[in-house]
DOKOLFI-559564 format. One record per residue (C-alpha): residue number from 1; x, y, z. Coordinates in nm, 3 decimals. Layout:
PT   n       u       v       w
PT NUM       X       Y       Z
...
END
This chain:
PT   n       u       v       w
PT   1  -1.355   1.351   0.129
PT   2  -1.196   1.307   0.467
PT   3  -1.342   1.007   0.655
PT   4  -1.317   1.188   0.986
PT   5  -1.525   1.483   0.866
PT   6  -1.777   1.242   0.710
PT   7  -1.814   1.061   1.044
PT   8  -1.857   1.388   1.233
PT   9  -2.113   1.506   0.977
PT  10  -2.314   1.187   1.009
PT  11  -2.295   1.197   1.388
PT  12  -2.399   1.563   1.415
PT  13  -2.675   1.508   1.157
PT  14  -2.806   1.215   1.360
PT  15  -2.809   1.418   1.680
PT  16  -2.982   1.714   1.514
PT  17  -3.236   1.481   1.349
PT  18  -3.308   1.308   1.681
PT  19  -3.352   1.634   1.869
PT  20  -3.571   1.773   1.592
PT  21  -3.796   1.470   1.594
PT  22  -3.830   1.490   1.973
PT  23  -3.914   1.859   1.965
PT  24  -4.168   1.828   1.686
PT  25  -4.349   1.531   1.833
PT  26  -4.706   1.580   1.952
PT  27  -4.608   1.537   2.318
PT  28  -4.632   1.784   2.602
PT  29  -4.325   1.980   2.715
PT  30  -4.292   1.770   3.028
PT  31  -4.298   1.449   2.827
PT  32  -4.046   1.587   2.577
PT  33  -3.807   1.688   2.858
PT  34  -3.839   1.341   3.011
PT  35  -3.773   1.184   2.673
PT  36  -3.470   1.410   2.620
PT  37  -3.335   1.311   2.961
PT  38  -3.379   0.945   2.881
PT  39  -3.228   0.982   2.535
PT  40  -2.939   1.191   2.670
PT  41  -2.813   0.900   2.876
PT  42  -2.861   0.669   2.579
PT  43  -2.669   0.905   2.349
PT  44  -2.391   0.948   2.606
PT  45  -2.351   0.571   2.621
PT  46  -2.346   0.548   2.243
PT  47  -2.084   0.825   2.221
PT  48  -1.865   0.648   2.475
PT  49  -1.901   0.326   2.277
PT  50  -1.808   0.504   1.954
PT  51  -1.500   0.653   2.125
PT  52  -1.390   0.305   2.233
PT  53  -1.440   0.171   1.880
PT  54  -1.247   0.462   1.731
PT  55  -0.964   0.402   1.975
PT  56  -0.960   0.032   1.883
PT  57  -0.967   0.123   1.515
PT  58  -0.671   0.361   1.554
PT  59  -0.475   0.091   1.734
PT  60  -0.560  -0.165   1.466
PT  61  -0.457   0.073   1.189
PT  62  -0.128   0.144   1.367
PT  63  -0.059  -0.228   1.407
PT  64  -0.156  -0.299   1.047
PT  65   0.065  -0.022   0.909
PT  66   0.363  -0.146   1.114
PT  67   0.304  -0.503   0.998
PT  68   0.275  -0.379   0.638
PT  69   0.600  -0.188   0.672
PT  70   0.774  -0.494   0.816
PT  71   0.634  -0.711   0.537
PT  72   0.753  -0.470   0.267
PT  73   1.100  -0.456   0.421
PT  74   1.117  -0.836   0.439
PT  75   0.992  -0.870   0.082
PT  76   1.251  -0.620  -0.034
PT  77   1.529  -0.810   0.141
PT  78   1.404  -1.140  -0.004
PT  79   1.391  -0.998  -0.357
PT  80   1.742  -0.855  -0.321
PT  81   1.874  -1.190  -0.199
PT  82   1.697  -1.373  -0.485
PT  83   1.840  -1.133  -0.741
PT  84   2.191  -1.172  -0.601
PT  85   2.152  -1.550  -0.607
PT  86   2.031  -1.541  -0.968
PT  87   2.317  -1.311  -1.061
PT  88   2.569  -1.547  -0.901
PT  89   2.415  -1.849  -1.076
PT  90   2.435  -1.682  -1.419
PT  91   2.791  -1.552  -1.370
PT  92   2.963  -1.861  -1.525
PT  93   2.735  -1.845  -1.830
PT  94   2.806  -1.475  -1.870
PT  95   3.181  -1.535  -1.866
PT  96   3.148  -1.823  -2.113
PT  97   2.936  -1.608  -2.347
PT  98   3.184  -1.321  -2.327
PT  99   3.469  -1.560  -2.411
PT 100   3.273  -1.694  -2.709
PT 101   3.197  -1.342  -2.830
PT 102   3.567  -1.251  -2.808
PT 103   3.654  -1.566  -3.000
PT 104   3.399  -1.484  -3.270
PT 105   3.532  -1.128  -3.294
PT 106   3.887  -1.260  -3.327
PT 107   3.775  -1.504  -3.601
PT 108   3.599  -1.223  -3.787
PT 109   3.911  -1.005  -3.766
PT 110   4.124  -1.289  -3.904
PT 111   3.874  -1.350  -4.185
PT 112   3.880  -0.980  -4.273
PT 113   4.261  -0.985  -4.280
PT 114   4.256  -1.297  -4.495
PT 115   4.005  -1.143  -4.737
PT 116   4.204  -0.819  -4.753
PT 117   4.531  -1.003  -4.818
PT 118   4.365  -1.217  -5.088
PT 119   4.223  -0.906  -5.255
PT 120   4.562  -0.735  -5.238
PT 121   4.737  -1.035  -5.392
PT 122   4.483  -1.067  -5.674
PT 123   4.507  -0.705  -5.780
END
């Protein structure tokens, strides 16, 4: 459910409930009108206060989303830098391992040749 529509629903429900309770009270018409006048000013003040709070909330949300965006961008840059640093630090080991693998492959090839030549000679 949309928060904005929920807020409007609660606000309108409160106003309707307040007016209904004033109109159904056991007071005379003159007293009810005086009460409505008094409450009208009170409600107007409350509405103005809610508008100010909503404006502050919008501003806070905007600031928070910008700060979140900046934080995510910074985190992304930091992670990229860390990964590049890790990659650079493991580069010598990678080259050494590749050299060892090539050496092992070469040894295996020589062993296979030796075995094949021994088998050929024995036959």
